[in-house]
C-alpha positions as CSV (number, residue, x, y, z in Angstrom):
1,M,-13.7,183.5,-252.2
2,R,-12.2,183.1,-248.7
3,A,-13.9,180.8,-246.3
4,R,-15.3,182.3,-243.2
5,P,-13.8,180.9,-239.9
6,R,-16.1,178.5,-238.2
7,P,-17.2,179.6,-234.7
8,P,-15.9,177.5,-231.8
9,V,-18.2,174.6,-230.7
10,K,-19.7,175.3,-227.3
11,G,-18.2,173.0,-224.6
12,R,-14.9,172.2,-226.4
13,G,-12.7,174.6,-224.4
14,I,-11.9,172.0,-221.7
15,F,-9.9,169.9,-224.2
16,T,-7.7,172.7,-225.4
17,G,-4.9,174.9,-223.9
18,T,-5.3,175.6,-220.3
19,G,-8.1,173.1,-219.9
20,V,-5.7,170.2,-220.8
21,I,-3.1,171.4,-218.3
22,I,-5.7,171.7,-215.5
23,A,-7.1,168.2,-216.3
24,G,-3.5,166.7,-216.2
25,L,-2.7,168.3,-212.8
26,T,-6.0,167.1,-211.4
27,A,-5.3,163.5,-212.5
28,T,-1.8,163.7,-211.0
29,L,-3.2,164.9,-207.6
30,V,-5.8,162.1,-207.5
31,A,-3.1,159.5,-208.3
32,L,-0.9,160.8,-205.4
33,L,-3.8,160.8,-202.9
34,I,-5.3,157.4,-203.7
35,P,-2.4,155.4,-202.1
36,I,-2.6,157.5,-198.9
37,W,-6.3,157.0,-198.6
38,S,-6.0,153.3,-199.3
39,Y,-3.3,152.7,-196.7
40,A,-4.8,155.0,-194.1
41,D,-7.8,152.7,-193.8
42,R,-5.8,149.5,-193.9
43,S,-5.4,147.8,-190.5
44,G,-3.1,144.9,-189.6
45,T,-0.3,145.9,-191.9
46,G,2.1,147.0,-189.1
47,L,3.1,149.9,-191.3
48,S,3.1,153.6,-190.8
49,V,1.9,155.7,-193.7
50,F,4.7,158.2,-193.1
51,N,7.5,155.8,-192.2
52,A,7.0,152.4,-193.8
53,E,10.4,151.2,-192.5
54,T,9.5,151.0,-188.8
55,V,6.8,148.8,-187.5
56,S,5.2,148.4,-184.0
57,T,5.6,145.3,-182.0
58,P,4.8,144.2,-178.4
59,Y,8.5,144.8,-177.6
60,G,8.8,148.3,-179.0
61,P,9.3,149.8,-182.5
62,L,11.2,147.6,-184.9
63,S,13.3,149.6,-187.4
64,A,14.8,148.5,-190.8
65,L,18.2,148.5,-189.1
66,D,16.9,146.3,-186.4
67,R,15.6,143.7,-188.9
68,E,18.9,143.9,-190.9
69,F,20.8,143.2,-187.7
70,V,18.7,140.2,-186.8
71,T,19.3,138.8,-190.3
72,K,23.1,139.4,-190.0
73,V,23.3,137.6,-186.7
74,R,21.7,134.6,-188.3
75,L,23.9,134.8,-191.4
76,A,27.0,135.0,-189.3
77,G,26.1,131.7,-187.5
78,L,25.4,129.9,-190.8
79,W,29.0,130.1,-191.9
80,E,31.1,130.9,-188.8
81,L,29.9,127.9,-186.9
82,P,31.0,125.4,-189.7
83,A,34.2,127.5,-190.0
84,G,34.9,127.0,-186.3
85,Q,34.3,123.3,-186.6
86,Q,36.7,123.1,-189.4
87,A,39.4,125.1,-187.5
88,Q,39.2,122.6,-184.7
89,Q,40.2,119.9,-187.2
90,K,42.5,121.7,-189.6
91,G,44.2,124.3,-187.3
92,T,47.9,123.5,-186.9
93,T,48.3,125.3,-183.5
94,Q,46.3,125.1,-180.3
95,A,45.5,128.8,-180.5
96,V,43.7,128.3,-183.9
97,R,41.9,125.3,-182.6
98,T,40.8,127.2,-179.5
99,A,39.6,130.1,-181.7
100,G,37.5,127.5,-183.6
101,Q,36.0,126.3,-180.4
102,H,35.0,129.8,-179.4
103,L,33.3,130.2,-182.8
104,V,31.3,127.0,-182.4
105,E,30.2,127.7,-178.9
106,G,29.5,131.4,-179.5
107,H,27.4,130.9,-182.6
108,T,25.6,128.0,-181.2
109,F,24.5,130.3,-178.4
110,L,23.7,133.3,-180.7
111,D,21.8,131.2,-183.2
112,A,19.5,129.9,-180.6
113,R,19.0,133.5,-179.4
114,V,18.3,135.0,-182.8
115,R,15.9,132.2,-183.8
116,D,13.9,132.9,-180.6
117,V,13.9,136.7,-181.2
118,A,12.9,136.3,-184.8
119,S,10.0,134.0,-183.8
120,K,8.7,136.5,-181.3
121,L,9.0,139.3,-183.8
122,G,7.5,137.4,-186.7
123,L,10.6,137.7,-188.9
124,A,11.8,135.3,-191.6
125,L,15.5,134.2,-191.4
126,P,17.8,133.0,-194.1
127,N,18.8,129.3,-194.1
128,E,22.1,129.5,-196.0
129,P,25.1,131.9,-196.1
130,N,25.2,134.7,-198.6
131,E,27.5,134.6,-201.6
132,Q,30.5,136.3,-199.9
133,Q,30.3,133.9,-197.0
134,K,30.2,130.9,-199.3
135,Q,33.3,132.2,-201.0
136,W,35.1,132.5,-197.7
137,L,34.2,129.0,-196.8
138,A,35.4,127.8,-200.2
139,T,38.8,129.5,-199.6
140,L,39.1,127.8,-196.2
141,D,38.2,124.5,-197.7
142,Q,41.1,124.7,-200.1
143,A,43.7,126.1,-197.7
144,Q,46.1,123.7,-195.8
145,G,48.7,123.9,-193.0
146,V,50.0,127.3,-192.0
147,D,48.3,128.9,-194.9
148,Y,45.0,127.7,-193.5
149,D,45.8,129.2,-190.1
150,R,46.6,132.6,-191.7
151,Q,43.5,132.5,-193.9
152,F,41.2,131.5,-191.1
153,A,42.4,134.2,-188.7
154,N,42.3,137.0,-191.2
155,I,39.0,136.1,-192.9
156,L,37.2,135.6,-189.7
157,R,38.7,138.7,-188.1
158,L,37.6,140.8,-191.1
159,A,34.1,139.5,-190.9
160,H,33.9,140.2,-187.2
161,G,35.2,143.7,-187.6
162,R,32.5,144.5,-190.1
163,V,29.6,143.2,-188.0
164,F,31.0,144.8,-184.8
165,S,30.2,148.3,-186.0
166,V,26.7,147.2,-186.9
167,V,26.2,145.8,-183.4
168,A,27.3,149.0,-181.8
169,E,25.0,151.1,-184.0
170,V,22.0,148.9,-183.3
171,R,22.7,148.8,-179.5
172,A,22.9,152.6,-179.4
173,S,19.7,153.3,-181.4
174,T,17.2,150.5,-181.1
175,Q,13.9,151.0,-179.3
176,N,13.0,147.3,-179.3
177,S,13.8,145.4,-176.1
178,L,14.3,142.1,-177.8
179,V,16.7,143.5,-180.3
180,R,18.6,145.4,-177.5
181,A,19.1,142.2,-175.5
182,L,20.3,140.4,-178.7
183,A,22.7,143.2,-179.4
184,D,24.1,142.8,-175.8
185,D,24.8,139.1,-176.5
186,A,26.2,139.7,-179.9
187,N,28.5,142.4,-178.6
188,S,30.1,140.2,-176.0
189,T,30.3,137.2,-178.3
190,V,31.8,139.1,-181.3
191,L,34.3,140.9,-179.0
192,D,35.4,137.6,-177.6
193,H,35.9,136.2,-181.1
194,I,37.9,139.3,-182.2
195,K,40.2,138.8,-179.2
196,I,40.6,135.1,-179.7
197,L,41.4,135.5,-183.4
198,E,44.0,138.1,-182.7
199,A,45.5,135.8,-180.1
200,T,46.4,133.3,-182.8
201,G,49.2,135.7,-183.9
202,Y,48.3,135.5,-187.6
203,V,46.1,138.6,-188.0
204,D,47.6,141.1,-190.4
205,F,46.4,144.4,-188.9
206,A,47.7,146.6,-191.7
207,A,45.8,144.6,-194.4
208,L,42.8,144.4,-192.1
209,A,42.6,148.2,-191.8
210,Q,42.9,148.6,-195.5
211,D,40.2,146.0,-196.2
212,L,37.8,147.5,-193.7
213,A,38.3,151.0,-195.2
214,M,37.8,149.9,-198.8
215,S,35.1,147.3,-198.5
216,S,31.5,147.6,-197.5
217,T,29.0,145.0,-196.4
218,P,26.6,143.9,-199.1
219,P,23.0,145.2,-198.6
220,I,20.6,142.7,-197.1
221,T,16.9,142.4,-198.0
222,N,14.9,143.3,-194.9
223,S,12.9,140.6,-193.3
224,P,9.1,140.9,-193.7
225,A,7.4,143.2,-191.3
226,P,5.5,141.4,-188.5
227,P,1.7,141.6,-188.7
228,G,-0.5,143.5,-186.3
229,P,0.4,147.0,-185.1
230,T,0.4,147.6,-181.3
231,T,1.5,150.5,-179.1
232,D,2.1,148.4,-176.0
233,P,5.9,148.6,-175.1
234,G,5.9,145.0,-173.7
235,P,8.2,143.6,-171.1
236,V,12.0,143.4,-171.4
237,V,12.8,139.7,-172.0
238,P,15.3,138.2,-169.5
239,V,18.4,137.0,-171.3
240,T,20.6,134.0,-170.5
241,P,24.2,135.3,-170.1
242,S,26.6,134.6,-172.8
243,P,28.9,131.6,-172.1
244,Y,32.0,133.7,-172.7
245,A,31.7,135.6,-169.5
246,T,33.5,132.8,-167.6
247,T,33.9,129.7,-169.7
248,F,37.0,130.4,-171.7
249,T,40.4,131.9,-171.0
250,L,42.1,133.5,-173.9
251,P,45.5,132.0,-174.8
252,P,48.4,134.5,-175.0
253,A,49.3,135.8,-178.4
254,A,52.7,134.1,-178.1
255,S,51.1,130.7,-178.1
256,S,51.2,130.8,-181.9
257,P,54.2,131.8,-184.0
258,P,53.9,135.0,-185.9
259,P,53.2,134.7,-189.6
260,V,56.3,134.2,-191.7
261,P,56.7,137.1,-194.1
262,E,56.4,136.2,-197.8
263,P,59.6,136.8,-199.9
264,S,59.4,139.9,-201.9
């Protein structure tokens, strides 16, 4: 005798077939909406729901690129300043020693500026060079004589070439008055350093072009967003001029001998 099929239990339809699909879609929609509701009512974060990378400050919007730039200016000083001090002692020509002096003076000036800007914007700054910069310092520590001059000129010229493009991008795009003023100072200082390094006569421009084309700057973790959103644009902060406007005169390129080609 064949058993008669049992009639469906009233109320179970929601757990089968289409009901399961509808329940799943509803749960997904709720999960997507909860973060938006929670952030929409959250004050004091400095974050926009639709663009969490840009925050408001009393000096204008502060983008992720702006924060990365501030961090890079600080990182540059953490290794280029001691590199400049070393070049003043280990450089075998006056041009290399003068380049070291420019690095010391320039990054002493920029480091004071970037710490002031970071303080006003509520940004945390690194306190030691990154791994790549530590490797460059280690290379310079081991080099001696003419090899040191060559390594110093080319490593520092490569580093300045990388950051120079970042300065230009930030200066062209930033809406923050503090960052804009810092970019002005960084632009004049970095350009001075590029010129003074090239004036040593040791820069290998062919190798430099290849390195810049093949290498990329390591990503930097953005500094924390400053607390407290505000829509006030704030005043433009007056900036002390860079000391490189009139302090130093670049030595001619001939003041250093050209690098001796290595035997093939």
